[in-house]
N, C-alpha and C positions, 0 to 999 in steps of 0.2 A: 292566206296561207303564207307563209314567209318565205323568202327565195331562197329555198339551200342548195347550195350546190354541190349536191352529196359525193364524196368521191367512195366506190367500193375498192376492188381491189382490183384497178382497171388504169392502164395507160394509153388513153385514143389519143391523148394530146402528141403523145410520141410518134405514133403513127399514121395518123393519119389529120391531116392539117384541116378540114371542114367540121371537125370535132373539136376545134381548139376552145370552143366558149365552153364545152365542160370545167368542172375546177381538176385543178392538179391533184395527184394523189404520192402517198408518201410510197407507192411502187415505183415512181420514176426515179427513185435513188439505186435502181437496181440495175444491174449491167444486165442488156440483153443478148443472147446468143442467138443468130440466124440460123433458121431451119430450111433445109431443102424440101419441096414439095415430096421427095421421096420418102424424106424423114418423116415428115407429119403424118404419111400414110402410113407407116408401121409405128408411129410412136404411140402409147397406152391412148393419153388424152388426147391428142391428134386425132386420132382412129376414132376414137368416140364422139366428138365435136363432131367432125364430117360426118359421120352416120346418123346425127341427131338433125344435122342440117336436112342432110339428104332425102330423108325421112319428112321431113316438114316442108320443105320446097327443093322437090324432085329435078326443077329444072336447072339446079345448082350444080348437078352431077357433070352437067357440060363444062361448066364456069370453069378457068384457069386459076391454082394455086398461084399470084403475083407476090406475096411475100407473107414470111410466117416468122416467128420467133419465141423463143423462151426464157423465162426470166427465174434463175436460179432452182426449177423446181416447184417455183409457186404460181407460176401462171405459163399457160400454152396461147399465142396468139394467131389468128389465121385471116387471112384477106385473099377473097376469091373475088374474082371479077368475070363478067362474060366476054367469050372470045372476039363475038361479033355483035353487029347491033347497036344499042342504046347505051351498052357500057355499062349494065349493072354490076356493081358493087356490093357484098356484104362483108363487113368484118366480124370476127368472133375473136372473144377473151375469155378465157375460161382458167378456172381454180383448177390448178393442178393436185392439189389436196383433193379437196370435194366432188373434182368433176363438175361442177355447176359452170353452166354457161353465163357469166355474169355482168356481159356487156355485149350487145348489137347494135353494130352500124349498120344500116341500110340505106345505099346513096342508088342514085339516078334510078329508081325502079317507077317514076312518075316521068309523063312527056315533059321535054324540057321546056317545052312554050308554057307547059302551067305548073310552074315550082308549089311546094308543098303551101307554102305561106301566103298564097293566094287564094287557097282554099276557105271554106268557111270555116267556123270552128269545129261545128257538127262533123264535116267531112273530114275533119284533120285527126280528130279525136277514134273515128271509122277506122282509117288508115291505121293508126298508133295500136288500138285494141286488137285489128287484125295481125298485127304482127308480136305482140305479147300473146293472144292466143294461141298461136301457130308453136311461137317459141317454146311457152310456158303454161300453158293451159287457160282454163275458162276464167275468166277477171271481174266474172258479175259481182262475186261477192265484195269487191273494191270501191271504198267509197272515191269520188273523181273530182281532181281542181285543176284547172288550166287558167294560166295567165301570161299575158306578153310581159318577155324581160326588157329591163332597159340597156337594150346593145345599140348603139348609134352606129354601127359600121352594117350591120345585117339583120334584118328583123328576124325574132328566134322567139318560139313560143316554149313554156316550159310547163309540163303533164306532171301530175302526181297520183300515181294510185297507192290509197291507204287504206289497210286494214282498220273496220271499227273500232275504235278505242286502242287508236294507235297514233301518236303525234308525226312519228317516223313515215314516208312512204315507202310502201314493199316494193315500188316499182317509179325509177324516175326517169323520165322521156325529155330529150330537146328537139324540137322541129328545127331546123334550118334550112332554108331553100330547099334541095330533093334531097336533104339528108333528114332519117329518123335516127337518133341514138338512145337505147333503150339499156338503162342500168338494173341489175336486180339487188336493190337495198337490202329487202329483210330475206338473206338468204341463209343457206342452213348452217353456217357456221354463226350468225345472228342470234344474241341469248335471245329469250321471251321476256326474261326479267330485267332489261335494261331499265338500270337504275338511275343514271346522267348520260345527258348526250351532248356530244361537241365536246371531247377534254380537250382537243384541240383546234386552234382556228389558223384562218387564212383571207389575207386581207381584209379583217376585220369580221370575218364571218363565221360561224360553226363550221368545222370540217369533220365530219362522222367517220371518216374512211377508218381510225384507229377503233371505233366505239365498241366494236364486238369484241376486240383481245383484251381492253382494257377493264371493260366491265367484267368481272372477272372476282368473283369471292374468295376463292383462297389468295389471289393476290392481294385484296385489302387486307386478308388476314395476315399475309406474311409482312408486310410494310405496317400493320396497324395504324391503316388509315381508313376515313370513310370516301365513297367515290367523290362526295361532295370537295372535300379537302384534299384530294388527289388533285381534283379541275384547278383547284384554287392555288395551288403549289405551279402546276403546270402552265399556270395565266401569269405567273412570274417569269415564265422562259429557261426552268428548271427543264432537265427530262426523267424519265422514271429513273432511268440508272440513278440518276446523281439523286432523287430522292431514296432511293433503295441504300444508298450507299451513306448519307444521313442519319439510318437507320440502321448501320452494320449488315446490312443485306446483300450481298454480292450480285452482280450482273447474272451470273449464270444460274441463281437459284429464282431470279423472275423470270430468263428465258423457259426454266424447267417447268413453271407455275403453268403458264400462260400457254407453253406449246403442249402440253399435257391435256389442259380443260379445251383446248382448240382439237385436237388428236381425239378426245374422249368423245367429244360433238358428233366427229364424223364416225365414230365408230357406232353411235347409238343410232344415227341416223341412217347407216348401211344396214342394221336391224331391223328399223321399223321402215326400212324400204322408201327412206326419203330421198338417198342421195346412192349415187352410183357405188357400186363396190368396190373398192379400190384392191387390187394385188398387192400391196406395198405392206409390209409386216408394221407393227407397230413402231418400230424403232425406227424404220426408214421415214416414217410419215413424220416421227417425231424430230428427225434430222433434215427432212425437206423446210418443215417449216419455220426451223429457227430463223434462217437470214430474213424472213417478213418481220418476224418477233422483235430482231433485232433493232432494225430499222425503226419500228415504232418507238421502241424505249429507249432508243437515244436520240429521237428526233427532240428538235424545242420550238416551243413557240417563238415568235417574235414579238417582242415586246415594243410597246410606243416609245419613240425616242421621246427624252424628256430636253424641253428648251428652256 
């Protein structure tokens, strides 16, 4: 299995140094707004996230919120740490639009004298299985692959949990020292009929963070372009906005199409009971997702320099 450093809607590298080995994502371009513990507890997304955590790991009710922030109504991040004892820490990055916890980082939950990476492959998998099972549900239906990453600074393992017939992992996990970092890749906002993977690249590797937004049939229709052609144009260093302009399509038209598809998917998920119901109106949800869409469609691949 290829080494896919997949970025969802997370920004772990900003907040958690131990998670710096995860691929940076487009959301890092956003401005984070700090939140107090009191604000988190009354915030709609923050409150729901804490309730999920407390029901899953009751011991965390006594943990202290040591850091929290939000990103323009797109993501809410919370870091909690044990007040005494071993200093257990857990970080949660929640999609503010869908309510899905898209990234979980569990640190120092094992004895310091025996780090996770000293365990056998089966023991590591067992620890990861437990965390995913507690946070997301049964994972028996997923195929599993594990490999050691080429990281000279620190031993790192990558674990991929993939649904049968899919190429992109549903869950991707990095294990390093005493840290387990889980990313929800196949979340509710990811369409089941993805046509192209890795519209963007980073450091010569596919970056899957924008795929759920750009694999949009209505966008392809608006631009009169196929998914493969869009990927080829992006590979040349153009942005989606520039490609649209060449076809006399405005930036706002692109934003409106992508945002509507994402919000429609969220509403359908609420109807089917797949995601937490949002109290926001349709118009509010469209407005909230616009900044994320804007960053994606203005983003450009770095093209190889010509000698």
